[in-house]
C-alpha positions as CSV (number, residue, x, y, z in Angstrom):
1,X,15.9,-21.2,21.1
2,X,17.1,-17.7,21.3
3,X,17.3,-15.9,24.5
4,X,18.2,-12.1,24.1
5,X,19.5,-11.8,27.3
6,X,16.6,-9.6,28.7
7,X,13.7,-12.2,29.4
8,X,12.7,-12.3,25.9
9,X,13.1,-15.2,23.8
10,X,11.9,-16.8,20.4
11,X,11.7,-19.9,18.3
12,X,12.3,-18.3,15.0
13,X,15.3,-19.2,12.9
14,X,16.4,-15.9,11.8
15,X,14.1,-13.5,14.7
16,X,13.9,-10.1,15.2
17,X,14.2,-8.4,18.6
18,X,13.3,-4.9,20.1
19,X,15.1,-4.1,23.4
20,X,13.4,-1.8,25.5
21,X,15.9,-0.4,27.6
22,X,20.1,0.6,26.7
23,X,22.9,-1.8,28.3
24,X,24.8,-4.9,27.0
25,X,23.1,-8.1,26.8
26,X,24.3,-11.7,26.2
27,X,22.5,-13.8,23.3
28,X,22.2,-17.6,23.8
29,X,21.2,-20.1,20.8
30,X,20.3,-23.5,22.0
31,X,19.7,-26.2,19.6
32,X,18.2,-29.3,20.0
33,X,18.0,-32.3,17.3
34,X,15.5,-35.1,16.5
35,X,17.2,-37.6,18.7
36,X,16.8,-34.9,21.6
37,X,20.7,-34.1,21.9
38,X,21.4,-30.2,22.3
39,X,23.9,-27.9,22.0
40,X,23.9,-24.3,22.7
41,X,26.4,-21.3,22.2
42,X,26.6,-17.8,24.3
43,X,27.8,-14.7,23.1
44,X,28.2,-12.1,26.2
45,X,27.7,-8.7,25.4
46,X,27.1,-9.3,21.6
47,X,24.3,-6.5,21.8
48,X,24.9,-3.0,22.9
49,X,21.6,-0.7,23.0
50,X,22.6,2.8,23.5
51,X,20.2,4.4,25.8
52,X,17.6,7.3,24.4
53,X,16.6,10.5,25.5
54,X,13.0,11.4,26.8
55,X,11.9,14.6,25.5
56,X,9.5,16.0,27.8
57,X,8.1,19.4,28.5
58,X,5.3,21.6,30.3
59,X,3.5,24.8,28.5
60,X,2.5,27.3,31.1
61,X,-0.7,28.5,30.2
62,X,-1.5,25.7,27.5
63,X,-4.4,28.0,26.4
64,X,-4.4,31.9,26.7
65,X,-5.5,34.7,25.0
66,X,-4.0,38.0,23.0
67,X,-4.7,39.9,26.3
68,X,-1.7,37.8,27.6
69,X,-0.1,35.7,24.5
70,X,3.2,35.0,26.6
71,X,3.6,31.1,27.4
72,X,6.7,30.0,29.8
73,X,8.1,26.6,28.7
74,X,9.7,24.4,30.6
75,X,12.3,21.5,29.4
76,X,11.8,18.2,31.7
77,X,13.6,16.1,28.9
78,X,15.9,13.5,30.3
79,X,19.4,12.0,29.1
80,X,20.0,14.3,26.3
81,X,23.1,16.5,25.4
82,X,21.5,18.8,23.0
83,X,17.7,20.2,22.5
84,X,15.9,22.2,19.9
85,X,12.7,24.2,20.4
86,X,10.2,24.8,17.3
87,X,7.3,26.5,17.0
88,X,5.1,26.8,14.1
89,X,5.0,30.6,14.3
90,X,8.6,30.4,12.4
91,X,10.3,30.6,16.2
92,X,13.2,28.3,16.9
93,X,15.8,28.0,20.0
94,X,18.6,25.7,20.5
95,X,20.2,28.0,23.3
96,X,17.3,28.8,25.7
97,X,17.0,26.0,27.9
98,X,13.4,27.1,29.0
99,X,12.2,29.9,26.7
100,X,9.2,32.3,27.2
101,X,7.5,33.0,23.8
102,X,5.0,35.6,23.0
103,X,2.7,34.3,20.1
104,X,1.5,37.4,17.8
105,X,-1.6,36.1,16.6
106,X,-4.6,33.9,17.5
107,X,-4.7,30.4,16.5
108,X,-3.6,26.7,17.5
109,X,0.3,26.4,17.4
110,X,2.5,23.5,17.7
111,X,5.6,23.3,20.1
112,X,8.0,20.8,19.2
113,X,11.0,19.8,21.4
114,X,13.7,17.8,19.8
115,X,16.7,16.0,22.0
116,X,19.7,14.2,21.0
117,X,22.0,12.5,23.6
118,X,25.9,11.9,23.2
119,X,25.3,8.6,20.9
120,X,23.3,10.3,18.6
121,X,20.1,8.8,19.7
122,X,17.0,11.3,19.7
123,X,13.6,11.9,20.8
124,X,10.6,14.8,20.3
125,X,7.5,15.6,21.9
126,X,5.1,17.9,20.5
127,X,2.1,19.9,22.6
128,X,-0.5,22.2,21.0
129,X,-0.9,25.9,22.3
130,X,-3.9,27.4,21.9
131,X,-4.1,31.6,21.5
132,X,-8.0,32.8,21.4
133,X,-9.0,35.9,20.7
134,X,-9.7,38.5,23.4
135,X,-13.2,40.9,23.8
136,X,-12.2,44.3,25.0
137,X,-14.9,47.5,25.3
138,X,-13.9,50.9,26.1
139,X,-16.5,53.9,26.8
140,X,-15.5,57.9,26.7
141,X,-16.4,59.7,29.4
142,X,-17.4,62.6,27.6
143,X,-18.4,64.4,24.1
144,X,-19.5,67.5,22.5
145,X,-22.5,66.9,20.2
146,X,-21.6,70.5,18.6
147,X,-21.9,69.6,15.1
148,X,-17.8,70.2,14.7
149,X,-17.2,66.8,13.4
150,X,-15.1,66.0,16.0
151,X,-16.3,63.8,19.1
152,X,-20.0,64.6,18.3
153,X,-21.6,61.2,19.4
154,X,-21.4,58.9,22.2
155,X,-20.4,55.5,21.1
156,X,-18.6,52.6,22.8
157,X,-15.4,51.4,21.2
158,X,-14.9,47.8,21.1
159,X,-12.7,45.2,20.0
160,X,-14.1,40.9,19.0
161,X,-17.7,41.7,20.2
162,X,-20.5,39.6,18.6
163,X,-23.1,42.1,20.0
164,X,-23.7,44.9,22.7
165,X,-27.0,46.5,24.0
166,X,-26.6,50.2,25.0
167,X,-28.8,52.2,27.2
168,X,-28.4,56.3,28.3
169,X,-30.5,57.7,31.1
170,X,-30.5,61.2,32.8
171,X,-29.7,61.9,36.2
172,X,-33.1,61.2,37.3
173,X,-33.6,57.7,35.6
174,X,-35.4,58.9,32.1
175,X,-34.4,56.8,29.1
176,X,-32.7,59.1,26.6
177,X,-31.8,56.4,24.0
178,X,-30.9,53.0,23.3
179,X,-29.5,50.6,20.8
180,X,-28.7,46.7,20.5
181,X,-26.4,46.6,17.2
182,X,-22.7,47.2,17.1
183,X,-22.5,50.3,15.1
184,X,-25.1,52.4,17.1
185,X,-24.6,56.0,18.8
186,X,-26.2,58.7,20.8
187,X,-26.0,62.1,19.3
188,X,-26.8,63.7,22.4
189,X,-30.3,64.7,21.2
190,X,-33.6,63.3,22.9
191,X,-36.9,63.7,21.2
192,X,-35.3,66.5,18.7
193,X,-33.8,68.6,21.3
194,X,-30.5,68.9,22.2
195,X,-29.7,67.7,25.9
196,X,-27.8,69.9,28.4
197,X,-24.7,69.9,29.6
198,X,-24.6,67.5,32.3
199,X,-23.6,63.9,33.2
200,X,-25.4,60.8,31.8
201,X,-25.8,57.2,33.1
202,X,-25.0,54.4,30.6
203,X,-25.4,50.7,30.8
204,X,-24.0,48.2,28.7
205,X,-24.1,44.5,27.8
206,X,-22.0,42.8,25.5
207,X,-21.1,39.3,24.1
208,X,-17.6,38.7,22.8
209,X,-16.6,36.2,20.1
210,X,-14.5,34.6,23.1
211,X,-17.6,33.7,24.7
212,X,-17.4,36.5,27.7
213,X,-20.8,38.4,28.7
214,X,-19.9,41.3,30.7
215,X,-21.7,44.1,31.6
216,X,-20.5,48.0,32.2
217,X,-22.2,50.8,33.8
218,X,-20.8,54.2,34.0
219,X,-20.9,57.6,33.3
220,X,-20.7,60.3,30.2
221,X,-20.5,64.0,30.1
222,X,-22.1,66.3,27.6
223,X,-19.7,69.4,27.2
224,X,-20.6,72.3,24.5
């Protein structure tokens, strides 16, 4: 009978044993003969198990978008002497304990933290960071439909939109133009006639590829 000093025992002739904690362990072997005689031998401190480090960290936020692709990492490892951060976008550092990293594109990235203690024992941990697209929309507040090829139409500018719907009204609520395509625009005409210099009201409804549904109401002026 083998006694490994940590509560574990075995009756195998050539056992293998895994220690879960670091420290010095006494190992005792007890043999029993067919006649019931027994003998034992103990080896104090025969096994020395070096403690291993524990790698752990937090990432805030764990999921973000391209409007704010900055993630704060906090090293919460224990029993380590050195460390190395490695991100799947190519960034690595072994000198910044709690790095702040800005990802440059959308995607799912892996963040690894490797730790090593004074005995050369290692541990590592990985977490996934998600950077999502961000939808935006901007509508100009004026345009000049004079045919000079510059700023001749009212057209919202956007990024990462799936669809938009636009309505344009005069100050009395008359619908002058509307469209439901990403490429639509208003040329400043109503039923073939050029609209006057004035301020008009638009309403826009849009759905971004990030799943965000938004509505905008604003004013746009025609200037000749």
